[in-house]
C-alpha positions as CSV (number, residue, x, y, z in Angstrom):
1,M,0.1,-0.4,-0.2
2,A,1.7,3.4,-1.4
3,K,2.4,5.8,1.7
4,D,0.7,9.2,2.2
5,V,2.5,12.1,0.5
6,V,2.3,14.8,2.8
7,C,4.1,18.1,1.9
8,V,5.2,21.1,4.0
9,V,6.0,24.2,2.0
10,G,8.4,26.9,4.5
11,A,11.0,26.2,7.0
12,G,10.4,29.7,9.4
13,T,9.0,28.7,12.7
14,A,5.6,26.6,10.9
15,G,7.1,24.3,8.4
16,L,9.8,23.4,11.1
17,E,7.2,22.3,13.4
18,S,5.2,20.7,11.0
19,L,7.9,18.1,9.6
20,L,8.7,17.5,13.1
21,A,5.7,17.0,14.1
22,A,4.6,15.1,11.1
23,R,7.2,12.9,10.9
24,A,6.2,11.9,15.4
25,R,2.5,11.6,14.3
26,F,2.9,9.4,11.2
27,G,5.8,7.6,12.3
28,A,7.3,5.6,9.0
29,D,3.8,5.6,7.6
30,L,4.6,8.9,5.3
31,D,5.9,9.9,2.4
32,L,7.5,13.5,4.1
33,R,8.4,16.2,1.9
34,L,9.6,19.8,2.2
35,I,9.8,22.8,-0.4
36,A,11.9,25.6,0.4
37,P,14.9,27.2,-0.1
38,E,16.0,28.3,3.0
39,R,19.2,26.7,4.0
40,E,19.4,27.8,8.0
41,F,16.7,28.8,10.6
42,R,17.6,31.4,12.8
43,Y,16.8,32.0,16.7
44,R,18.0,33.7,19.5
45,P,18.5,31.6,22.7
46,M,17.7,32.8,26.1
47,T,19.1,31.7,29.3
48,E,18.1,31.0,32.8
49,A,20.2,33.7,34.3
50,S,18.9,36.4,32.4
51,L,15.2,38.1,30.7
52,F,17.2,41.2,29.0
53,R,20.6,40.4,28.7
54,P,21.2,40.8,24.9
55,A,22.1,37.2,23.0
56,A,23.5,37.0,19.2
57,E,21.7,34.6,17.2
58,R,22.6,31.4,16.3
59,G,21.8,28.9,13.4
60,L,20.1,25.4,12.8
61,A,20.9,23.7,9.5
62,I,17.8,23.2,7.8
63,A,19.7,20.2,6.4
64,D,20.0,18.2,9.7
65,L,16.0,18.4,10.2
66,V,15.5,16.9,6.9
67,A,17.6,14.4,7.7
68,E,16.4,13.5,11.0
69,T,12.9,13.1,9.8
70,G,13.7,11.5,6.8
71,A,11.9,13.9,4.1
72,T,12.6,14.7,1.3
73,W,14.0,18.4,0.3
74,V,13.1,20.6,-2.6
75,Q,15.4,23.6,-2.5
76,D,13.3,26.0,-4.3
77,R,10.1,28.7,-3.8
78,V,6.4,27.4,-4.5
79,D,5.1,29.5,-7.2
80,A,1.3,27.7,-8.0
81,V,-0.7,25.0,-6.2
82,H,-2.9,22.9,-8.8
83,E,-4.8,20.8,-5.9
84,Q,-6.9,19.1,-8.6
85,D,-3.7,17.7,-10.0
86,G,-2.3,16.8,-6.7
87,V,1.1,19.0,-6.9
88,V,3.0,22.2,-6.2
89,L,4.8,24.1,-9.0
90,T,8.0,25.6,-8.0
91,R,9.9,28.2,-9.5
92,D,12.5,26.3,-11.4
93,G,9.4,24.3,-13.3
94,D,9.3,21.1,-10.2
95,T,6.0,19.3,-9.7
96,V,5.7,17.8,-6.8
97,P,2.8,15.7,-5.8
98,F,0.9,15.4,-2.3
99,D,-2.0,13.9,-1.1
100,Y,-2.0,16.4,1.9
101,L,-0.1,19.9,1.3
102,L,0.5,22.5,4.8
103,L,1.6,26.1,3.2
104,S,3.5,27.8,5.8
105,I,5.4,30.4,3.2
106,G,5.2,33.3,5.4
107,G,5.2,36.8,4.2
108,H,8.0,39.6,3.6
109,T,8.2,43.4,4.8
110,R,7.8,46.4,3.0
111,R,9.2,50.1,4.4
112,P,5.9,52.0,5.3
113,L,7.4,55.5,5.4
114,H,9.9,57.3,3.0
115,Q,11.8,58.7,5.7
116,G,13.6,57.6,8.7
117,A,14.9,53.8,9.7
118,V,12.8,50.8,9.6
119,W,12.9,48.8,12.7
120,E,13.6,45.0,12.2
121,R,15.3,42.2,14.4
122,G,18.6,41.3,13.7
123,R,18.5,43.6,10.4
124,D,20.3,47.3,11.0
125,P,20.9,47.0,14.9
126,G,23.3,50.2,14.8
127,V,20.6,52.4,13.8
128,L,19.3,51.9,17.7
129,D,22.7,52.0,19.3
130,Q,22.8,55.4,17.1
131,I,19.7,57.2,18.0
132,I,20.6,55.8,22.0
133,A,24.0,57.1,22.1
134,E,22.4,60.8,20.1
135,I,19.9,60.7,23.2
136,L,22.5,60.3,26.3
137,M,24.8,63.2,24.1
138,D,21.5,65.6,24.2
139,E,22.2,65.6,20.1
140,I,18.4,65.1,19.6
141,R,15.1,65.9,21.5
142,T,12.3,64.2,19.7
143,V,11.9,60.5,18.9
144,A,9.3,59.0,17.0
145,V,8.2,55.4,16.9
146,N,5.5,54.1,14.8
147,I,3.4,51.2,14.0
148,P,1.8,51.5,10.6
149,R,-1.3,49.2,9.7
150,G,-0.5,45.6,8.6
151,A,2.3,45.7,10.7
152,R,0.8,42.0,11.9
153,W,2.7,41.9,15.5
154,P,2.9,45.6,16.8
155,L,4.7,45.0,20.3
156,P,7.7,45.3,19.1
157,G,7.0,48.9,18.4
158,Y,5.7,49.6,22.2
159,E,9.1,47.7,23.3
160,L,11.1,49.5,21.4
161,A,9.4,52.9,22.5
162,L,10.2,51.7,25.9
163,V,13.9,51.1,25.7
164,L,14.3,54.9,23.9
165,A,12.3,55.9,27.1
166,W,14.5,54.1,29.8
167,R,17.5,55.7,28.0
168,A,16.2,59.5,27.7
169,A,14.9,59.0,31.1
170,N,17.9,61.9,32.4
171,S,18.6,63.3,28.9
172,A,15.9,66.2,27.5
173,A,14.6,63.8,24.9
174,R,11.6,62.8,24.4
175,V,9.3,60.0,22.7
176,T,6.2,59.6,20.9
177,L,4.4,56.6,20.0
178,L,2.2,56.7,17.0
179,T,0.2,53.7,16.0
180,A,-2.7,52.8,13.6
181,E,-4.6,51.0,16.4
182,E,-7.4,52.0,17.9
183,R,-6.0,51.0,21.3
184,P,-2.6,50.4,22.4
185,L,-2.6,46.3,21.9
186,G,-6.0,46.2,21.5
187,A,-5.8,43.1,19.7
188,L,-4.5,41.3,22.8
189,G,-7.4,42.4,24.2
190,S,-8.0,45.5,27.4
191,V,-5.5,43.2,29.7
192,A,-2.9,44.1,27.6
193,T,-4.2,47.5,27.0
194,A,-4.1,48.4,30.4
195,A,-0.5,46.6,31.3
196,V,1.0,48.3,28.3
197,S,-0.9,51.7,28.7
198,A,0.8,51.7,32.6
199,E,4.2,50.6,31.2
200,L,4.1,53.7,28.2
201,D,2.9,55.8,31.0
202,A,5.1,55.5,33.7
203,A,8.5,55.5,31.5
204,G,7.3,59.1,30.2
205,V,5.9,57.9,26.3
206,E,3.4,60.3,24.4
207,V,1.1,57.9,22.9
208,I,-1.0,59.0,19.9
209,A,-3.4,56.0,19.1
210,G,-5.8,55.7,15.8
211,V,-3.5,57.6,13.7
212,E,-2.7,56.6,10.3
213,V,0.9,58.3,9.2
214,S,2.1,59.3,6.2
215,D,5.2,61.5,4.9
216,E,6.9,62.8,1.4
217,A,10.0,61.7,-0.1
218,Q,12.9,63.8,0.7
219,P,15.7,64.3,-1.9
220,A,18.9,63.1,-1.6
221,D,20.8,66.3,-0.6
222,A,18.2,67.6,2.1
223,P,18.9,67.8,5.6
224,T,17.9,65.0,7.8
225,Q,16.4,67.2,10.2
226,P,13.6,67.4,11.2
227,I,11.8,64.4,9.6
228,T,7.5,65.6,9.2
229,L,4.6,63.4,9.5
230,T,1.0,63.8,8.5
231,L,-1.3,62.1,10.6
232,A,-5.0,61.0,9.4
233,G,-7.3,60.2,12.7
234,A,-6.4,61.9,16.0
235,G,-3.9,63.9,17.1
236,P,-3.1,67.2,15.5
237,P,-2.8,66.9,11.5
238,E,1.1,67.1,10.9
239,L,4.4,67.3,13.4
240,A,8.0,67.0,13.5
241,F,10.5,64.7,15.0
242,D,14.5,64.2,15.2
243,R,14.3,60.7,14.2
244,L,11.9,57.9,13.3
245,L,11.9,54.2,13.9
246,S,9.0,52.5,11.9
247,L,7.9,48.8,12.1
248,P,7.7,47.2,8.7
249,T,4.3,46.2,7.4
250,V,3.9,42.8,6.1
251,V,3.4,41.8,2.8
252,A,1.4,38.6,2.0
253,P,3.1,35.9,-0.3
254,F,0.0,35.7,-3.1
255,L,0.1,32.4,-4.0
256,A,-1.2,31.3,-7.3
257,G,-4.0,28.2,-6.7
258,V,-5.1,29.6,-3.4
259,P,-8.2,31.6,-1.9
260,T,-6.9,34.8,0.1
261,D,-8.4,37.7,1.3
262,D,-7.9,41.2,-0.7
263,A,-4.5,41.9,1.2
264,G,-3.4,38.4,-0.5
265,F,-3.3,36.2,2.6
266,I,-4.4,32.7,2.7
267,E,-7.7,31.9,4.3
268,T,-8.3,29.7,5.9
269,D,-11.1,28.1,8.3
270,E,-11.0,27.9,11.7
271,T,-9.4,24.3,11.3
272,L,-6.3,26.0,10.1
273,K,-7.9,24.3,6.4
274,V,-7.3,26.6,3.5
275,C,-11.0,27.5,2.6
276,G,-13.2,25.5,-0.4
277,S,-9.8,22.7,0.1
278,P,-10.1,18.8,1.3
279,R,-6.5,18.6,1.1
280,V,-4.6,21.5,2.2
281,W,-4.0,23.2,5.4
282,A,-1.6,26.6,5.7
283,A,-0.2,27.9,9.2
284,G,1.8,30.9,10.1
285,S,2.2,34.8,8.8
286,C,0.9,33.3,5.3
287,I,-2.6,33.2,6.6
288,A,-5.5,35.6,7.2
289,A,-5.6,37.0,10.5
290,E,-5.0,39.8,12.8
291,L,-2.0,39.1,14.3
292,E,1.1,36.9,13.6
293,H,4.0,35.0,16.3
294,S,6.3,32.6,15.9
295,A,4.6,30.6,19.2
296,L,0.9,30.9,17.7
297,A,2.6,29.8,14.2
298,A,3.8,27.0,16.1
299,Q,0.9,26.1,17.7
300,Q,-1.3,26.2,14.3
301,A,1.3,23.8,12.2
302,D,0.5,21.6,15.7
303,A,-3.1,21.9,14.6
304,A,-2.9,21.2,11.1
305,I,-0.4,18.0,11.5
306,D,-3.3,16.3,13.8
307,A,-6.2,17.7,11.2
308,I,-4.0,16.1,7.9
309,A,-3.7,12.8,10.3
310,A,-7.0,12.7,11.2
311,A,-8.1,13.3,7.3
312,A,-5.5,10.8,6.5
313,R,-7.5,8.3,8.9
314,R,-10.6,9.1,7.4
315,G,-9.1,8.0,3.9
316,A,-8.0,4.9,4.7
317,G,-11.0,4.0,6.5
318,G,-10.4,4.6,10.0
319,D,-11.9,6.7,12.8
320,G,-10.7,10.0,11.9
321,E,-13.0,12.1,14.4
322,R,-10.9,14.2,16.8
323,S,-11.5,17.5,18.2
324,D,-9.2,20.1,17.6
325,P,-6.2,21.0,20.6
326,P,-7.4,23.4,23.1
327,G,-6.5,26.6,22.0
328,A,-5.3,25.7,18.9
329,G,-6.5,29.6,17.8
330,D,-5.5,31.3,20.7
331,L,-2.2,33.4,21.1
332,T,-0.8,32.8,24.8
333,G,1.6,34.6,26.3
334,M,2.7,37.2,29.5
335,I,2.6,41.2,29.0
336,L,6.1,41.7,32.0
337,T,5.3,44.8,33.6
338,G,8.1,46.5,36.1
339,Q,11.2,45.3,34.0
340,R,12.7,48.4,34.1
341,T,15.3,48.4,36.8
342,R,16.3,44.9,35.7
343,W,16.9,46.1,31.8
344,L,19.1,48.7,32.9
345,A,21.1,46.4,34.9
346,E,21.5,44.2,32.2
347,N,21.8,46.6,29.3
348,P,24.6,49.3,30.5
349,P,24.9,52.6,28.9
350,G,27.2,51.7,26.1
351,I,26.4,48.6,25.5
352,K,26.4,47.7,21.5
353,Q,22.7,46.2,20.7
354,P,20.9,46.5,24.0
355,S,18.1,44.2,24.2
356,T,14.4,45.1,22.8
357,R,12.6,42.5,24.2
358,V,11.2,43.4,26.9
359,L,7.3,42.9,26.9
360,W,6.3,39.6,26.0
361,W,7.7,36.2,26.9
362,P,7.7,33.8,25.5
363,P,10.4,36.3,23.1
364,G,12.1,33.9,20.6
365,R,11.6,31.8,17.8
366,A,12.8,28.3,19.3
367,V,9.1,28.0,20.5
368,G,7.0,24.7,19.8
369,R,5.8,21.6,20.9
370,M,8.3,19.6,18.9
371,L,11.0,22.8,17.4
372,A,11.7,24.1,21.0
373,Q,12.5,20.3,22.0
374,R,15.0,19.6,19.0
375,I,16.8,23.1,19.4
376,E,17.4,22.4,23.2
377,A,19.0,19.5,22.9
378,W,21.2,20.4,20.1
379,D,21.7,23.9,22.0
380,P,21.8,24.2,26.3
381,A,21.4,27.7,26.2
382,V,18.1,27.5,24.4
383,H,15.6,28.6,27.8
384,Q,11.6,28.6,27.7
385,Q,10.3,29.1,30.8
386,L,9.8,31.8,32.4
387,P,12.2,32.8,35.3
388,A,9.6,32.4,38.8
389,D,10.7,36.6,39.9
390,A,9.3,38.1,36.5
391,G,5.9,40.2,36.9
392,G,3.5,40.4,34.6
393,V,-0.3,39.6,33.3
394,A,-1.0,36.5,31.3
395,I,-2.7,36.8,28.4
396,R,-5.1,34.8,26.1
397,A,-6.0,36.9,22.7
398,P,-8.3,34.5,20.5
399,I,-7.4,34.6,17.0
400,A,-10.3,34.9,14.2
401,L,-10.1,33.1,11.3
402,G,-13.1,32.2,9.1
403,C,-13.9,32.3,4.8
404,S,-15.1,34.9,3.6
405,D,-18.1,34.9,1.4
406,G,-15.8,35.0,-2.0
407,S,-13.3,32.4,-0.8
408,A,-15.6,29.1,-2.4
409,L,-15.0,30.7,-5.8
410,R,-11.9,28.2,-6.3
411,E,-11.2,26.6,-9.6
412,P,-13.8,24.1,-11.5
413,G,-13.7,20.6,-10.1
414,E,-12.5,19.3,-13.9
415,V,-9.5,21.1,-15.2
416,S,-10.5,22.0,-19.3
417,P,-7.7,20.8,-21.8
418,D,-6.2,24.1,-22.5
419,V,-6.1,24.9,-18.8
420,R,-4.3,22.0,-18.2
421,A,-2.1,22.2,-21.7
422,A,-1.5,26.2,-20.4
423,R,-0.2,24.6,-17.7
424,L,2.3,22.3,-18.9
425,R,3.8,25.2,-21.2
426,D,4.3,27.2,-18.2
427,I,5.8,23.7,-16.8
428,E,8.4,23.3,-19.6
429,N,9.1,26.9,-19.6
430,R,10.5,27.5,-15.8
431,Q,12.6,24.0,-16.6
432,L,13.6,25.5,-19.7
433,M,14.6,28.9,-18.0
434,A,15.9,26.9,-15.0
435,V,18.1,24.5,-17.4
436,S,19.6,28.2,-18.5
437,R,20.4,29.7,-15.2
438,R,22.1,26.7,-14.1
439,E,23.9,26.6,-17.8
440,R,25.4,30.7,-17.2
441,A,26.2,29.7,-13.0
442,A,28.5,26.8,-15.2
443,D,29.6,29.3,-17.4
444,A,30.4,31.7,-14.7
445,E,32.5,29.3,-12.8
446,L,34.0,27.8,-15.3
447,Q,35.2,31.2,-16.4
448,A,36.2,32.0,-12.7
449,L,38.2,28.4,-12.5
450,S,40.1,29.1,-15.7
451,A,41.4,32.8,-14.4
452,G,42.6,31.2,-11.0
453,L,44.4,28.4,-13.1
454,E,45.9,31.6,-15.2
455,S,46.8,32.9,-12.3
456,L,48.4,30.1,-10.8
457,A,50.5,28.7,-14.0
458,A,51.4,32.8,-14.3
459,R,52.5,32.5,-10.2
460,Q,54.5,29.7,-11.2
461,Q,56.3,30.8,-13.8
462,Q,57.2,33.8,-11.7
463,V,58.7,31.6,-9.0
464,I,60.8,29.5,-11.2
465,R,62.4,32.3,-12.6
466,E,63.2,33.9,-9.2
467,L,64.7,30.6,-8.1
468,Q,66.7,30.3,-11.5
469,R,67.8,33.8,-10.9
470,Q,69.1,32.8,-7.5
471,G,70.8,29.5,-8.7
472,Y,68.5,26.9,-7.6
473,L,67.1,25.3,-11.1
474,H,69.7,25.0,-13.9
475,N,68.4,24.4,-17.5
476,R,70.0,21.2,-18.8
477,R,70.9,21.2,-22.6
């Protein structure tokens, strides 16, 4: 009897959790496949000794997890899902078959404003270092942190505002937080709003909520100060700041062959099954949800794999009735409060790349029922337990999922001969382009090798001439 083929697309938190969970759930009775171009999974370890001490990112080789799970790895991106044919189409024209498919392809980020800097952890920590140095030297007086609509996980903006305000406490600088949310952290509920509002107020951060921020591109030779912002909604119509940090907006992957909302995020029902699909699920930041977080993505991956296992049992004639795991659609964690003194002690003035993870626990990407255990076994620095002396409030925020009226508008059950022929032409063209790319890469490698050999030969002749000049080598006649 042929094994079911479960295909996981994406190698972020949700994808790798799915890969490990699928192997643990199905055992050997599964043909498991991963489609992802990434070679490494990045995470930041936490230690028991510290809540806030900075830690450098580390990496886990995707190849190690692929080998551990016995999966087949296709190192490519997926461009389309052809569910009626039971295949996904990669950028290079490969068609990977599946019986069950889990999409965890994530999205990408985009700059929301022309001016200022974009704040993304792990990208350019020097930006924060520079602004803190300017605050301590009294070179700037006003700093704005902007949380645009579409940030999808707004909490880092609040953490950034707190860190800057804690640093500016003994200076003339003032920090303002601009957010498109009607209430600070409103998506996490009233308890979270009250907790973060109290923290911001204690730190002296001015909060302007419910505003859409825009600006105009400046000429390259324009002075860097001040940065003028236009505000639509609550607050004044225009404000100027010496420095500006914005969270990026998250852009949807726009994957062909699956139903999406107007922004391009994949629509799923409450069980994470793609709307209108009998055998495709999705999890993580690619789905249409108000919030995204690595811990939530891992929960969704586990729930989706359980649902796939139930569907496989039904397909095999077994008992497929299984309730979803409790909290599969909830984000759980803790808002830390009263941490200013501890953060300042663990991030003294002058430290490079201070920690900005000061509000939410667990903060890292090494999460998930399977993935965290795997990384912890490999890296003892990983620690997910909340220290007993940390103060805060527990948060459980339901994440609304569901299918819109238009999400059922999918391909007809039977693919017409013309559509099938067009798909085959597309696949052939992709494969030809992939071959052409590989040929160009091989030609470039051969040219580099040839140049290296010529350089080596020239160097060899130079050495021989020098040895001859010194009398070590003599030509025989």
